[in-house]
VONULO-626242 format. One line per 10 residues: number of its first residue (from 1); for each residue y, z, x of C-alpha. Coordinates in Angstrom, 3 decimals. Example, Ala and Ser with C-alpha at 12.3 -4.5 7.8 and 13.67 -1.06 7.14 Angstrom:
BEGIN
1 = -4.500 7.800 12.300 | -1.060 7.140 13.670 .
//
This chain:
BEGIN
1 = 110.417 77.635 130.652 | 106.717 77.869 129.880 | 105.147 76.813 126.606 | 105.399 79.697 124.142 | 104.869 80.379 120.460 | 107.619 78.404 118.701 | 107.484 80.500 115.502 | 107.999 83.802 117.332 | 110.687 82.193 119.481 | 112.616 81.165 116.366 .
11 = 112.262 84.611 114.759 | 113.809 86.356 117.764 | 116.367 83.657 118.484 | 117.802 83.643 114.957 | 118.005 87.438 114.610 | 121.376 89.061 115.388 | 119.640 92.376 116.172 | 116.674 92.701 118.548 | 115.486 95.989 120.048 | 112.483 98.010 121.190 .
21 = 111.784 101.482 119.858 | 109.184 103.914 118.616 | 108.656 104.222 114.861 | 109.540 107.691 113.575 | 108.975 107.453 109.852 | 107.919 105.020 107.136 | 109.106 105.664 103.599 | 106.639 105.476 100.708 | 105.826 101.831 100.097 | 107.083 100.426 96.790 .
31 = 106.237 97.293 94.833 | 108.750 94.988 93.178 | 108.295 94.342 89.472 | 108.899 90.573 89.399 | 106.645 87.574 89.810 | 105.280 87.359 92.424 | 105.270 91.012 93.518 | 106.374 92.115 96.980 | 105.904 95.329 98.921 | 108.889 97.191 100.363 .
41 = 109.136 99.976 102.924 | 112.007 101.627 104.773 | 111.427 102.090 108.513 | 113.223 104.662 110.680 | 113.192 104.237 114.455 | 113.885 106.477 117.445 | 116.869 105.736 119.740 | 116.345 102.154 120.812 | 116.722 99.828 123.748 | 118.936 97.085 122.327 .
51 = 118.252 93.543 123.592 | 120.735 91.842 121.259 | 123.323 93.350 118.958 | 125.044 96.698 119.122 | 123.975 99.756 117.157 | 120.573 99.953 115.477 | 121.079 101.016 111.826 | 119.442 104.282 110.736 | 117.034 102.425 108.477 | 115.629 98.920 108.241 .
61 = 113.860 97.315 105.302 | 110.513 95.587 105.621 | 109.151 93.249 102.934 | 105.627 91.890 102.757 | 103.541 89.995 100.248 | 100.759 91.914 98.544 | 98.247 90.021 100.694 | 99.994 91.252 103.850 | 99.653 94.964 103.003 | 97.224 95.643 105.910 .
71 = 99.981 94.530 108.304 | 102.333 97.371 107.329 | 103.006 99.551 110.399 | 102.096 103.217 110.800 | 103.710 105.987 112.823 | 102.111 106.151 116.295 | 103.262 106.466 119.904 | 103.370 102.670 120.110 | 106.662 101.029 121.033 | 107.620 98.147 118.754 .
81 = 109.593 94.987 119.371 | 111.828 94.474 116.330 | 114.082 91.634 115.163 | 116.353 92.106 112.139 | 119.045 90.329 110.122 | 121.826 91.749 107.992 | 121.366 90.402 104.476 | 124.032 91.996 102.340 | 126.514 94.813 102.011 | 126.594 96.783 98.753 .
91 = 129.248 99.445 98.554 | 129.027 101.421 101.769 | 125.431 100.375 102.423 | 124.463 97.540 104.755 | 121.024 96.045 104.245 | 119.129 95.074 107.388 | 115.844 93.229 106.872 | 113.141 92.985 109.538 | 112.330 89.421 110.632 | 109.696 90.226 113.237 .
101 = 107.738 93.355 114.127 | 105.171 93.368 116.909 | 103.939 95.572 119.760 | 105.811 95.344 123.071 | 103.074 93.441 124.835 | 103.971 91.266 127.836 | 103.496 88.014 125.897 | 105.752 89.166 123.057 | 108.434 90.444 125.433 | 108.404 87.115 127.275 .
111 = 109.001 85.218 124.027 | 111.821 87.546 123.008 | 113.504 87.426 126.418 | 113.499 83.646 126.509 | 114.685 83.355 122.898 | 117.673 85.603 123.608 | 118.792 83.554 126.596 | 119.930 80.660 124.418 | 122.340 80.362 121.453 | 121.189 81.254 117.968 .
121 = 119.786 78.226 116.146 | 118.174 76.571 119.172 | 114.435 75.903 118.955 | 111.449 75.408 121.195 | 109.630 72.078 120.690 | 106.718 71.135 122.891 | 107.808 73.686 125.456 | 111.322 72.223 125.651 | 114.625 73.647 124.460 | 116.338 71.652 121.709 .
131 = 119.757 72.342 120.226 | 120.525 71.382 116.594 | 123.355 69.035 117.575 | 121.214 66.028 118.635 | 118.784 66.621 115.769 | 121.651 66.471 113.285 | 123.499 63.403 114.524 | 125.127 64.199 117.858 | 122.786 62.700 120.467 | 125.284 62.724 123.310 .
141 = 125.997 65.659 125.584 | 129.309 67.393 126.037 | 131.551 65.840 128.682 | 132.733 68.336 131.273 | 130.811 71.471 130.218 | 133.100 74.478 130.678 | 130.446 76.719 132.194 | 127.486 75.842 134.354 | 124.340 76.999 132.523 | 120.809 76.870 133.932 .
151 = 119.529 76.117 130.422 | 120.296 72.945 128.457 | 119.034 70.924 125.520 | 116.226 68.617 126.595 | 117.563 65.791 124.379 | 121.342 65.910 124.790 | 121.706 68.016 127.953 | 124.141 70.185 126.000 | 124.369 73.464 127.964 | 123.170 76.677 126.298 .
161 = 126.644 78.194 126.029 | 126.946 81.843 125.025 | 130.031 83.614 123.691 | 130.031 86.825 125.709 | 129.316 90.487 125.128 | 132.822 91.475 123.992 | 133.196 88.745 121.392 | 132.802 89.526 117.673 | 132.168 87.060 114.854 | 132.970 88.042 111.261 .
171 = 133.035 86.291 107.888 | 134.929 87.203 104.738 | 135.678 85.714 101.341 | 139.052 84.209 100.528 | 139.463 83.682 96.800 | 141.485 80.703 95.631 | 142.521 79.739 92.103 | 142.224 76.135 90.972 | 145.505 74.582 89.960 | 145.620 74.107 86.210 .
181 = 142.462 76.202 85.720 | 143.595 79.850 86.092 | 140.173 81.259 85.149 | 138.342 79.241 87.767 | 138.205 80.932 91.170 | 136.763 79.288 94.274 | 135.383 81.247 97.231 | 136.378 79.862 100.606 | 134.963 81.586 103.671 | 137.110 82.630 106.614 .
191 = 135.323 82.758 109.973 | 136.996 84.930 112.619 | 136.281 85.207 116.346 | 137.812 88.231 118.112 | 138.042 89.387 121.716 | 137.248 93.100 121.612 | 137.664 93.576 125.365 | 140.670 95.156 127.063 | 141.096 92.098 129.269 | 141.402 88.355 128.557 .
201 = 138.102 86.564 127.988 | 136.962 82.974 128.028 | 134.538 82.181 125.194 | 132.234 79.445 126.557 | 130.567 78.843 123.180 | 133.920 78.272 121.440 | 135.179 74.864 122.558 | 138.619 73.255 122.596 | 139.993 69.875 123.635 | 143.032 71.646 125.041 .
211 = 144.970 71.384 121.784 | 142.618 72.169 118.892 | 139.629 74.480 118.593 | 136.530 72.334 117.972 | 134.870 74.530 115.371 | 132.383 71.821 114.335 | 131.217 71.462 117.951 | 130.883 75.228 118.335 | 129.540 76.790 115.128 | 126.123 76.376 113.523 .
221 = 125.258 77.393 109.967 | 121.755 78.648 109.133 | 120.854 78.859 105.446 | 117.885 80.304 103.567 | 117.102 80.378 99.875 | 113.907 81.270 98.040 | 112.192 84.323 99.546 | 114.700 84.578 102.384 | 113.975 88.280 102.976 | 110.392 87.578 104.075 .
231 = 109.633 87.291 107.804 | 109.037 83.699 108.829 | 110.790 82.107 105.831 | 112.199 78.698 106.742 | 115.884 78.366 107.614 | 117.926 75.187 107.331 | 120.413 74.277 110.075 | 123.741 72.612 109.238 | 126.795 71.514 111.194 | 130.385 71.721 110.021 .
241 = 132.184 68.436 109.189 | 133.897 66.721 112.118 | 131.226 67.323 114.726 | 131.284 65.196 117.892 | 135.005 64.345 117.949 | 135.756 65.434 121.511 | 135.158 63.549 124.744 | 136.040 66.469 127.022 | 135.972 70.169 126.255 | 137.142 73.526 127.605 .
251 = 136.341 77.112 126.637 | 138.813 78.896 124.369 | 140.580 81.776 126.121 | 141.432 84.876 124.076 | 143.776 87.705 124.997 | 142.736 91.342 124.409 | 142.416 91.905 120.647 | 143.304 88.301 119.865 | 141.536 86.532 116.990 | 141.218 82.911 115.945 .
261 = 140.101 81.822 112.493 | 138.971 78.811 110.525 | 138.600 78.347 106.784 | 135.449 76.784 105.362 | 136.336 75.173 102.058 | 134.178 76.007 99.030 | 133.534 72.302 98.379 | 132.395 71.786 101.981 | 130.078 74.772 101.721 | 128.556 73.547 98.460 .
271 = 128.037 70.080 99.906 | 126.350 71.595 102.945 | 123.996 73.698 100.820 | 123.227 70.746 98.554 | 122.272 68.636 101.573 | 120.012 71.460 102.788 | 118.387 71.728 99.345 | 119.440 75.366 98.913 | 119.880 76.730 95.383 | 120.609 80.070 93.754 .
281 = 121.115 82.947 96.180 | 121.473 81.694 99.737 | 121.595 83.804 102.891 | 124.069 82.195 105.303 | 124.328 82.916 109.020 | 127.349 81.527 110.900 | 126.415 81.333 114.574 | 128.553 81.122 117.713 | 126.438 81.333 120.851 | 124.427 84.560 120.697 .
291 = 126.603 86.096 117.949 | 126.488 85.531 114.194 | 127.909 86.767 110.909 | 125.883 86.924 107.680 | 126.962 86.238 104.124 | 125.008 86.213 100.858 | 126.308 83.262 98.859 | 125.475 83.244 95.164 | 125.591 79.875 93.444 | 126.008 80.586 89.748 .
301 = 123.535 78.460 87.783 | 124.808 76.180 85.093 | 124.165 77.078 81.479 | 121.418 74.426 81.399 | 119.778 75.829 84.561 | 119.980 79.321 83.139 | 118.235 78.257 79.955 | 115.601 76.270 81.862 | 114.830 79.350 83.974 | 114.547 81.769 81.076 .
311 = 110.748 81.886 81.422 | 110.973 82.928 85.072 | 109.407 86.393 85.227 | 108.400 86.028 81.576 | 105.340 88.245 81.961 | 107.397 90.933 83.729 | 110.129 90.727 81.047 | 107.643 91.336 78.243 | 105.446 93.803 80.107 | 108.434 96.081 80.692 .
321 = 109.818 95.692 77.168 | 109.251 98.690 74.916 | 109.129 96.516 71.791 | 107.663 92.992 71.615 | 107.394 90.978 68.399 | 107.613 87.551 66.837 | 109.660 86.822 63.735 | 111.729 84.368 61.753 | 115.432 84.554 62.369 | 117.488 85.401 59.312 .
331 = 120.328 82.928 58.902 | 123.680 84.675 59.401 | 126.348 84.485 56.674 | 129.066 81.886 56.990 | 131.957 82.787 59.249 | 132.178 83.771 62.881 | 128.999 83.012 64.836 | 129.561 85.840 67.290 | 130.964 89.370 67.224 | 132.973 89.129 70.422 .
341 = 133.062 87.353 73.769 | 134.130 88.213 77.281 | 137.063 86.532 79.008 | 134.942 85.286 81.906 | 134.346 81.617 82.696 | 131.934 80.806 81.152 | 132.216 83.571 78.556 | 129.373 85.822 77.447 | 128.864 85.802 73.671 | 127.528 88.730 71.656 .
351 = 125.532 87.189 68.830 | 124.265 89.225 65.852 | 120.640 88.492 64.989 | 118.121 89.745 62.387 | 114.465 88.901 61.840 | 112.078 88.691 58.891 | 108.317 88.071 58.654 | 107.859 90.168 61.794 | 104.584 90.523 63.686 | 104.791 93.466 66.106 .
361 = 102.841 93.017 69.338 | 104.045 96.229 70.975 | 106.017 99.112 69.512 | 105.678 101.559 66.640 | 108.707 100.686 64.529 | 109.211 97.734 62.212 | 112.250 95.690 63.287 | 112.308 93.678 60.054 | 115.917 93.264 58.864 | 117.382 95.379 61.679 .
371 = 120.541 94.030 63.237 | 120.438 93.434 66.988 | 122.914 92.011 69.472 | 121.908 89.188 71.809 | 124.075 88.466 74.867 | 124.144 84.857 76.030 | 126.348 82.278 77.773 | 125.683 79.715 75.017 | 127.305 80.108 71.639 | 124.599 77.873 70.161 .
381 = 121.731 79.681 71.918 | 120.107 80.545 68.581 | 120.505 77.044 67.197 | 119.243 74.939 70.104 | 116.418 74.430 70.272 | 115.688 74.860 66.588 | 112.772 77.267 66.150 | 110.741 78.464 63.207 | 109.684 81.682 64.943 | 111.116 83.603 67.888 .
391 = 109.526 85.794 70.544 | 111.554 88.938 71.275 | 111.289 91.614 73.944 | 113.672 94.568 73.801 | 114.186 98.298 74.304 | 113.601 100.859 71.561 | 117.381 101.131 71.224 | 117.579 97.428 70.346 | 118.837 95.897 73.606 | 117.287 92.411 73.740 .
401 = 115.936 91.513 77.193 | 114.128 88.318 76.211 | 114.536 85.880 73.325 | 112.975 82.418 73.092 | 111.179 80.196 70.588 | 107.676 81.556 69.987 | 105.770 78.657 71.482 | 102.017 79.151 71.766 | 102.204 79.328 75.568 | 104.813 82.091 75.478 .
411 = 102.947 84.091 72.864 | 99.787 83.907 74.979 | 101.721 85.218 78.003 | 103.156 87.966 75.807 | 99.654 89.072 74.816 | 98.641 89.146 78.489 | 101.762 91.165 79.318 | 101.255 93.849 76.698 | 97.568 94.044 77.604 | 98.612 95.507 80.970 .
421 = 100.076 98.979 81.554 | 103.853 98.918 81.915 | 104.829 98.036 85.477 | 101.682 95.987 86.207 | 101.749 92.251 86.947 | 99.469 89.267 87.270 | 99.353 87.746 90.753 | 97.411 84.485 90.932 | 95.816 85.474 87.623 | 94.660 88.900 88.867 .
431 = 96.023 92.251 87.586 | 98.078 94.073 90.228 | 99.233 97.659 89.766 | 101.979 99.514 91.665 | 99.250 101.856 92.962 | 98.349 98.953 95.256 | 100.897 100.347 97.740 | 98.730 103.369 98.543 | 97.366 103.232 102.066 | 93.868 104.114 100.850 .
441 = 92.910 102.144 97.721 | 91.642 104.334 94.932 | 88.590 102.218 94.156 | 87.864 104.453 91.188 | 84.407 103.556 89.845 | 84.914 102.759 86.144 | 83.275 105.243 83.834 | 81.482 103.944 80.742 | 84.589 104.671 78.651 | 87.003 103.098 81.159 .
451 = 88.730 99.830 80.285 | 87.175 96.708 81.710 | 90.554 95.623 83.107 | 91.363 96.990 86.588 | 93.766 96.363 89.463 | 92.315 93.670 91.703 | 93.460 95.449 94.873 | 93.303 99.195 94.251 | 90.472 99.200 91.717 | 92.540 101.410 89.427 .
461 = 91.494 100.911 85.774 | 94.217 99.919 83.298 | 94.072 103.276 81.546 | 95.966 103.352 78.217 | 97.818 106.321 76.770 | 96.634 105.901 73.174 | 98.102 105.077 69.780 | 98.842 108.665 68.726 | 100.427 109.687 72.012 | 104.198 109.991 72.382 .
471 = 106.111 109.804 75.674 | 109.681 111.127 75.822 | 112.278 111.920 78.453 | 115.276 114.264 78.417 | 118.070 114.896 80.875 | 117.973 118.306 82.553 | 121.561 119.504 82.453 | 122.727 121.734 85.332 | 124.027 125.242 84.790 | 127.400 124.185 86.167 .
481 = 128.608 120.912 84.713 | 131.586 118.885 85.878 | 133.249 116.839 83.146 | 133.687 113.760 85.325 | 130.860 114.405 87.769 | 127.568 115.262 86.099 | 127.943 115.394 82.310 | 124.474 113.793 82.050 | 122.817 115.862 84.753 | 121.991 115.396 88.420 .
491 = 119.002 113.083 88.108 | 116.379 115.484 86.801 | 114.401 114.531 83.690 | 111.819 116.360 81.636 | 108.953 113.971 80.907 | 106.871 115.109 77.929 | 103.546 113.790 76.599 | 102.687 114.833 73.027 | 99.702 114.316 70.732 | 101.188 113.234 67.386 .
501 = 97.754 112.774 65.819 | 95.785 115.258 63.747 | 92.701 115.397 65.983 | 91.888 116.346 69.554 | 92.659 113.321 71.746 | 91.948 112.227 75.280 | 94.844 110.564 77.127 | 93.189 108.225 79.659 | 96.487 107.354 81.394 | 97.246 111.051 82.023 .
511 = 94.856 112.291 84.715 | 93.638 115.755 85.637 | 91.306 117.213 88.250 | 90.180 119.834 85.732 | 92.806 122.379 86.761 | 96.113 120.598 87.193 | 97.609 117.517 85.624 | 97.890 114.779 88.264 | 101.323 113.545 87.250 | 101.696 111.603 90.506 .
521 = 98.586 109.596 89.640 | 99.731 109.043 86.070 | 103.463 108.301 85.945 | 105.404 105.317 87.241 | 109.172 105.086 87.559 | 110.823 101.653 87.293 | 114.448 101.199 88.257 | 116.959 98.835 89.797 | 117.608 98.587 93.527 | 120.190 97.088 95.868 .
531 = 117.777 94.195 96.437 | 119.166 92.194 93.521 | 117.713 89.006 95.026 | 114.094 90.152 94.566 | 112.158 88.503 91.719 | 112.392 90.702 88.635 | 116.123 91.543 88.907 | 115.595 93.697 91.993 | 113.623 96.367 90.134 | 111.101 98.452 92.077 .
541 = 108.144 100.540 90.903 | 108.117 104.033 92.389 | 105.146 106.379 92.621 | 105.649 110.130 92.587 | 104.923 111.834 95.921 | 101.305 112.955 96.204 | 99.791 109.951 94.441 | 96.341 108.878 95.574 | 94.020 111.525 94.146 | 92.851 109.838 90.957 .
551 = 89.320 109.360 92.254 | 87.035 111.687 90.377 | 89.778 112.593 87.885 | 89.374 112.640 84.130 | 91.666 112.225 81.100 | 93.797 115.110 79.885 | 92.854 116.361 76.410 | 95.543 117.377 73.946 | 95.119 119.248 70.673 | 97.046 118.081 67.583 .
561 = 100.750 118.674 68.194 | 100.164 119.875 71.759 | 102.430 118.615 74.542 | 102.571 118.887 78.306 | 105.611 118.220 80.478 | 106.895 117.919 84.004 | 110.324 117.613 85.593 | 110.962 114.592 87.801 | 113.929 114.455 90.182 | 115.034 110.855 90.795 .
571 = 118.235 111.649 92.695 | 116.741 110.582 96.078 | 116.060 107.114 94.609 | 119.824 106.529 94.500 | 119.616 105.921 98.256 | 118.484 102.414 97.294 | 120.839 102.225 94.301 | 124.343 102.584 95.736 | 127.413 102.526 93.560 | 130.925 101.967 94.850 .
581 = 132.113 105.238 93.336 | 129.882 106.001 90.394 | 128.106 104.616 87.362 | 125.124 104.966 85.082 | 121.679 104.344 86.572 | 118.787 103.775 84.165 | 115.154 104.729 84.793 | 112.035 103.695 82.910 | 109.260 106.305 83.027 | 105.870 104.733 82.301 .
591 = 102.492 106.083 81.220 | 99.954 103.392 80.455 | 101.374 101.112 77.760 | 104.113 103.635 76.896 | 107.521 103.996 78.486 | 110.734 105.914 77.913 | 114.177 104.971 79.240 | 116.894 107.401 80.253 | 119.899 107.549 82.567 | 122.282 109.788 84.412 .
601 = 125.786 109.181 85.737 | 125.722 108.909 89.519 | 128.870 110.133 91.267 | 128.973 109.245 94.951 | 131.327 112.141 95.720 | 129.097 114.712 94.017 | 125.569 113.342 94.321 | 125.512 111.895 97.843 | 125.708 115.396 99.416 | 123.165 116.758 96.910 .
611 = 120.740 113.951 97.733 | 120.989 114.350 101.496 | 120.565 118.127 101.217 | 117.475 117.753 99.050 | 115.550 115.274 101.211 | 114.678 111.623 100.813 | 111.596 111.645 98.567 | 111.918 112.151 94.840 | 109.574 114.720 93.423 | 107.849 116.317 90.500 .
621 = 108.941 119.937 90.232 | 106.582 121.441 87.683 | 103.291 120.468 86.103 | 101.238 122.142 83.419 | 97.754 123.475 83.962 | 94.954 122.392 81.656 .
//
């Protein structure tokens, strides 16, 4: 094999799906709302030529850093070479993330072809093939290789054994209770290898000594934590315990439809991840030859780790809070310290809390003396550490999203957060707005009355709404309601902007071209997504279709008591917010520093057909003229 790009080789080798195809459609690009921000797009491809894997899913997800925005693909006649990995399965939706995307040039095709000729997890070092077994403590080769292979590890001479086209590898959770601890449940993983052919098959990659299947000499485990959804993110390679126990090996032979399984103990898995330095959410890939099965393993943080990480995404927490204030906690009366607690292990406590001597940083109501409920895993969360003043971020309805001692550093971050429009972030100290995702940056030249603060990438000024402006949302109820289907509507909301002052006011955050209100260049929609592993709780910022015309716009003017409204249909957003059967989905509609939160009950049986019939892009149905 000739010397090739090792990074590209690894990307194609470790991807369970590789194909070539023409790009048909790219969804509107969205930005995540956590720190740091990431860009997300859904890509739809034409019928493909599959190089590895089986069926290409109807949509694949592409993530990029904000700096990589120019690398996002566009729809052309170009044929793309694509590598993808299955990350997670939520309800009926399977999430496939793109690992590599490049034109089908000869050099790229050569790399991909060579990478697919060897088992997943093998690497290219100095132009030579290397398998993980010698690198991880098994320097010898395998005695009596079951199949003659033209490719072998340069260090151990281990042959590059593949499993075969009709072999399937799957992974599933097996829950196990701990004796004497009925609330504690461990998650073992069961790995299954199945012959899907109608005839018997030898599986060269699955080895046996004639009596026992040598799983440790056959299966590799790749693990990724951190930003594992990004192309090129480092993967750790691990071997199962017991590797290197055989002196002579044979291929396992499976009858039609026959399966063999092994159980990977939870303690073994944790030890493996600890040795690899993986924490939090870890994407696991169990590899047998050219086949693999993916699993998203979530390591629950300890109470101490949870408390230590409370300032992660602090700016995003407070920027998206409708009410932010500092205050002294009022000591509760003697008696129970909490209202109730869940029966989980550890339990979640619902602690009553009230504040005095309040200083409101954002919000128009005074929370002094109001009773709120704080959910926490620590019953002493409000006692340790002892604090004179607390920093609080919450919704207008009183749901506390952030609570911590009001240290000077936190208060300074809070002031930075509320100084930005809702949904904006700081990336490397620079303001970043969700309008960054537009293909053509706005680069709006600031007018003399424009704020000095602007998005570092789009040039969009941080236009405020104004102190006397009110933003509200209301569910649009359908003419025909179903008691258990759509009692809260079908995802349409009336968004209303009202001047509550007694003078004519300009609303800088609400733009107009002089004839029509540019709602798409004014409103943001924040909501959850299936990408729960993204920084910021998996929330994405959505722009209304048609955004990108703010250049040359001016503020809407409203007379005292005057209001303007539009109807926004968010039902198509549920494509990225699947529910097993149904449930409430909350949306935060944002205009400058103002936001309003509302919800509807999503029923898969009722709303899936409505969504598919209505198209994929959510929309604004009506806007007022000015």
